[in-house]
N, C-alpha and C positions, 0 to 999 in steps of 0.2 A: 107605761103602765096599762095593763089590759083593762082593769076595772078598779077605779080608785077605792071603792068600798068593798071589793071582793073579799078581802081577808076578814071583814066584819060580818059579812052575810053568808059566807060559804064555809062549811066545816071541812076539815081535812078528811080525805078519803083516799086510801091507797089500794094497790092491787091486792086481791085476795088469793088464798091458796086452796088447792084441792084438799079435801079432807085427808088426814093422815092415814086412816084405814084404807083409803083408796090408792093414794100415791105410793104407799109402801110396796105395792104389787108391780111397779114398773120403774124404769130408769129415765123416763122422759121429764122434761121441765113441767112443773105443776103450778106455776104462777098464772093467775087469770088476769089478763090485761083489762084495764078500764075501757069502757066504750068511749067513742069520740066526744060525745057531749059531756061525759064525766071528766075527760082530760081537759076540755076547754074550760070547764068550771074550775078545776084544780089549778090550772095555769092562771086563772083570773085572781087567785089568792095572792099571787106575787105582788109585793108592795113596791117593787122597783126602787129599793132604798137608795137614798142619796149616797150612802156608803154601803155598797152591796157586800155584806159580810160573807155571803156564800162564796164570793171570790176568794176570800181568805182561806176557806176550807177546801177549795178545788185545786189540786196540784196541776191539772192540765189547762187551767185558766179558761174554763168554759164561760161563755158570756150568758149566764143563766137568766137574768131578768129579760134579756133580749129574746131568747128563744121561747121563754114563757109567754111574752106578749104576742109573739108571732103565732104560737099555738092557739092562744085565746082568740085571735083574729081569724083563725083558719088558714093561715099562710104556712102550710106544712112544708112545702118544698123550700121556701126561704129559710124556715127554721132549720131544716136539714143542712143547708149550705152554711148557716151560721155555726151549727154544731160541729160540722166537719172541718171548719176553719181552725179549730183548736184540738180536736180529738179524732184520730184516725179510725178508732174502733169503738164507737159508742154502744154497739150491741154487746160488747164485752163488759164495759164498765156499767152499762145499764142493768147487767145481771149479777155481777160478782163484786162490784165496788161497794164498800161499806157506807158510802155516801157521807163523807165528812162535810160536804156542802150543806146537807140538811141539818147537821149538828150546828153549823154556823149561821143558819137562816135566822133572821130576826124573829120570826114567828116561833122559833124553837124556845124562846124565852118563856112562852106559855105552853110548851110541849106540843105544838101543832105546826111544825114546819111545812113548807110547800113540798109536795111530792115530786121533788126535782128528779130523782132517779127514775121514777116511773115515766115521767114526761120525756126524759132523755131517751129511754128505751123505746117508747112509742114512736118517737120521731124517726129513729133510724129503722125500726121494723117497718114502718109505713114506707120509708124510702125504698127499701128492698122490694116490698110488695108492689109499689107503683112503677118500679123499674127506673127510678131516679138515680140510683147508684151505678155508675159505669166507670170503666177504666179512664184514668186521667194521664194520658201519655205525654211525655215531654216532646215538644216540637222538634228538638234536635239533641244530639248527643254531645257530650263534652270530650269524649275520648279518654276519660278517666275511669279506672276500675277500682271498685271497693268490695272488700270481702267482709261480711258481717257474720260473726260466729255466735250462734244462738238464735233460735226462732221463737222465743217467748215474746211478750208484748213489747219489750224494749227493742229487741232485734227487728221485729216486724215493723214497728213504727219508724225506726231509723232507716230501714231498707226502703220502705215506701217513699219516704221523703226524699231520699237520695236519688231514687229512680225518677221521681217527678222533677228533680233538678237536672236530669239528663245524664247521670252517671251510670255506668254499667255495673249493676250491683248483684252480687251472688250471696245467698244466705246458706250457711253450712249448719246442719243439724245432726247431732249424733244419734238421735232416735230414728225410728222408721217412718215417722210422720212429723209434719210441721206443727208447731204450736207451743213447744216447751211445757211449762206447768199448766198452761191453758188446756193442753191436750191430755196430759197424763197426770196432772195434779188435782184438777177440779173435776168433781164427779159430773156425769152427764145430767143428773137431775137438777143441777145448778146451771149448767150451760151445755147445751147439745153441740156436738162437734161439727155439724154441718155449717155452723156459723163461722168456724175457722176456715173450712174448706172453700166457702164462697169468697172470703177475703183473699185467700191464697190465689184463687182463680183470677180475681181482679188484679192482684199484684203481678201475677205472671203475664197478664195482658199488658201491663204497664212496663214490662221488660225485666222484672226481677227473676233471677234464676234461683231455684231451690235445689240444694244437694243434701239429701237425707242419708242416713247411715254413714255419715262422715264425721268421725271424731277427730278433731284437730289435735295433733300431737301423737296420734296413733295411726290413723289411716293416711294422713298427710301431715307433714311437719309444718310448724309455724313459719320456719324460714322459707319454705316453698310458697306459702301464701304471701309473705313479704316480697318475695321475688316476682310473683305473678301479678300482684295488685299494688296500686298506688297507696292505698290506705287499708289498714286492718282495724275493724271495730270489734272489741271484746264485749259481747252482750249476753253472756251466759248468766245463769242464775246463782243464787246463794244455796248451793245444794248440799253443803256439809251439815248434816243434821246433828243437833245436840244429843249426846248419848246419855244413857242411864248408867251411871257408874256405881253399881251395887253388886253384891255377891249374888251369883246365880244369873247374871246377865247373859251368860253363854247358853242357857237352856233353850231348847227348841220351843217355838211358840211366842217368842219375843221379837218383834219386828219393828223397823222404822215405818212410820206412816207412809212415806214415799216409796216403800217397797210394796206395801199393801194396796194403796189406792190405784196405781197404774194398772195393776193386774185386772181389776174390774173394768177399767176403761177399755182395755184390750179385748176383754170378753164381749163387751157391748159393741165393739167395732167388728166382731165376728172372727177375731183371731183365735186359733187353737190354743189350748192350755200349754204353757211353756214350763215343763217340769224342771228344766235346767235354769230357770230364772233364779236370781238371788232370793234365798229363803224358801225356794220351792213354791209349789202351788199353795196359796194362802186363802182360806175361806173362814168366815165367821159362823157358818151354818151350824146351828145347834150348840154353839159354844158360849161360855160366859166370858165376855169381852171386857177388858179394862183398857180405857184410853187415858194415857197420861199426857196432860196438856189441855188447857181450856180455851185455846184459840180456834181460828177458822179451820185449820187442818184437823184438829181434834174433832170439831163438829162434822167435818166431811167423813171422818172415820166412823162416827156414830151413824150417820145416814146410810153409809155403805153397809155397815154391819147389820143394821136392822133390815135392810132390803135383802141381804143374803140369808136372813133367818136366824140371827143370833138368839140364844136363849135369854141373855140379859146383857145390858151394856151399862157400864159405870164409867163416868168421867172424873178424873182426879185433877185438881188444880192446886199448885203449891201456894198461890197467893190467897189471902183472905177473901171471903165473899164481899164483892163491892156493894155499895148502897143501891137500892132500887131507883133512887132519883139523885141526880147530881145537884150540887150547889151552884145554881146558875150565876150568882154573883161572883163566884170564884172561878168558874171554868169557861162560861160562854164568852166568845164564840169558838173556843178551842174544843178539840175532841174530848168529851167527858169520860171519866172513869165511872161507869155505872153497870149494874147487872143487866146483861142482855141474854135473851133466850133465842137461839137460832131455830129455824124451821126443823132442822134435824134433831135438836134437843127436844122440841115439842113432840116429835114422833115417838119418843120413848128412851129415856136415859136417866139414870140416877146420877146426880152431880154432888160432889163433895169437895169442899174448899179447905185450904190450909192443911194439906195432907202431903207428906213426903213418903217415898218408898224407901224402906230400909234394906230389904233383900227379896229376891225371888226364890220361891220354894218349888221344888220339882220332884218328880218320880220318873225313873227310867229315862232320864235325860230330857224330860219335857216339863214345862212349867205347869203347876197345879194351883198355886196361890201366890199372893203378894203379901209380905209383912209390911205394914204401914204404921206411921206415927202421926199424931196431930201436932200442929205447929202453932206457935204464938208469935205474932209480929209486934215488935216493940223496940225501944231503945236499949242497947246493951250497956255494960259498965263504962264504955268509952263514949257513950252518948250517940253512937251511930245506930241507925235503924237496921234491924235484921231479924232473922228467925231464931227461935229457940224451941226445943222439943218440950212438949207438955209431959211431965212425969206420969208414968203409968197409963199412957194413952195409946199404947200399941194395940193394933188389931190386924186381923187377916181378912183378905178378900179372895174368894174363889176365882181362879183365873185359868182359862184354857187358851186364851189368846190375849197378848199384851201388845198394844200399839203405842209407839213412842211418837208423840206429836208435840214436842217441847221446843219447837223452833229450830232455827238454823244459825250457824255460827260464821258463815261466810262461804265463798266459792270453794269448790273441791280443789285440793292441792294435787292435781294430776299433771299429766304430761303437757297439757295445753298451757297451764299457768307457768310451769317450770320452763318450758321452751321459749315462752314469750319474753322472759327476763324482765318483766315489769316490776316496779317497786310496789310494795304493799303498804297499806297504812297500819296504824296501831291495832286495828281490829281484824286485820288479815284480809281486807278487801283490796281490790286494785286501786292504787292511788291515782286519782285524777280529779281535778277541780271542776266545779260546775261552770266556771268561766269559759273553758274551752274543751273539757273532757279529754284532754291529751294526757297520755300516760308518760312515764319517764323514758319510754322508748320512742324515738322519732317515727312518725307515721302510724303510730298505734294509739287508738282511742278506746275508751271504755264507758259503758253506761248501764243503767238498770241495777239489778240486785248485785251483780258482780262488782259494781263500783260502790253502791251505797249500803249494801247489806240487805237482809230480808226486809221487804217492804210491800206496798200495795200496787195493784195493777195500774192505778192512775199515776203513781210516781214512775213506774216503768215506762209508760207511754210518754210522759213528760220528758224524761231523760232521753229516750230514743229520739224524740223530735229535736230536742236541743242539741244532742250530739250530732245529728244529721246536719244541722245548721253550722255547727263548728267544723265538721268535716268539709262541707261545701266551701266555707270561707277559706279553709286551709288549702284546698285544691285550686280554687279559682281566685283567691285574693279578696273576694267579697261574696256575699250571699243574699239572695232575696227570699230565702226560706224563712218562715216565721219562727221565732224563738219562744 
């Protein structure tokens, strides 16, 4: 424990934000890190609980009390080594993870958890600044070759671990740049892309080969990979988006969030406009934007639309508005259902809950409005909970651009999945257990969203690391990689 009475003497203080009126004029990160003395004080608040409930909330098994104590003592390099022992990419999670560890913190019982996420991010950022993060090459090769398909957090974590175990690892990515949803799903104002580039450079120095613009099943067959490599790891995402099945869905101006968001990331990267892209060139400038879906992807659409100069942004959520505070006795240390307001929502968006879209209205083939209805959540005649429409509650919303951010239903059913021949589970994901991540096809493994469904970056990194350990054990008979 850094300071036994720290949690009694020091109030919680987290990173601040640049003012909305300023940050809306650029695409850079706008979080203001705490100074070192502030971080030392915040780390001192950690109680080093006998049962560290933060471990219950952290999928990557970060040793949170340990690195908090090290930061409080000023032992930053040792804290970085501790953090990297469980997490390959703390700079990613320190920016875009929702921090379930903080929800599980004992101090969250009084709504003042330790600023775990900020401390984690500060540790790794300092590591890069000081030059402490360098390639970790394997002393010798095993002669085994592994193909990893997908360069999101699961694929990257898996590939880095396998390379460090001495396997010749190649990552295949269908996009033009490495990173998966980290690159083309998360806006730059939440995570700048040079963070990915420097990790890629580290991994290349460790021996990982990256092949971009390679869609497996299209540019090269799955069978060819199976012939050329000892193991194939399926680490793609859950890219099949949930659709809005209403009249008028075909109107121009209604797009999936993941058609809209990558375009802006490409603009920020300096790419020319791609008029041949799916949906054409999409911009919210001067438009009345409706975002359907109340999660993180919907929030990203809000922040992107406001920076593009939208006339207005409205976010619709089908679920009822959650309470402002959770019942601690009922939920802690689990992730609570409560009302959260993201930084993008703070920048300007009307939010409406318990609303369903009935149809899209348009003129000359383009959407102009949405017809909506209000819902009531309750028990039906059979006793099962569900929605029912409130009579005479229909209303219309002006809409020039509608963005669908209602989640994902599983991996895309394209050539890669079909050619692999792997068995799918009841939800349509690749079937593989967390015991060994082995699919129904010999020598083929799967991890991340393609295996578990839409989830968090921390779960992707955890699965990538565990899958690497399973692959290493499969190839060598045993493995010294951490699980």
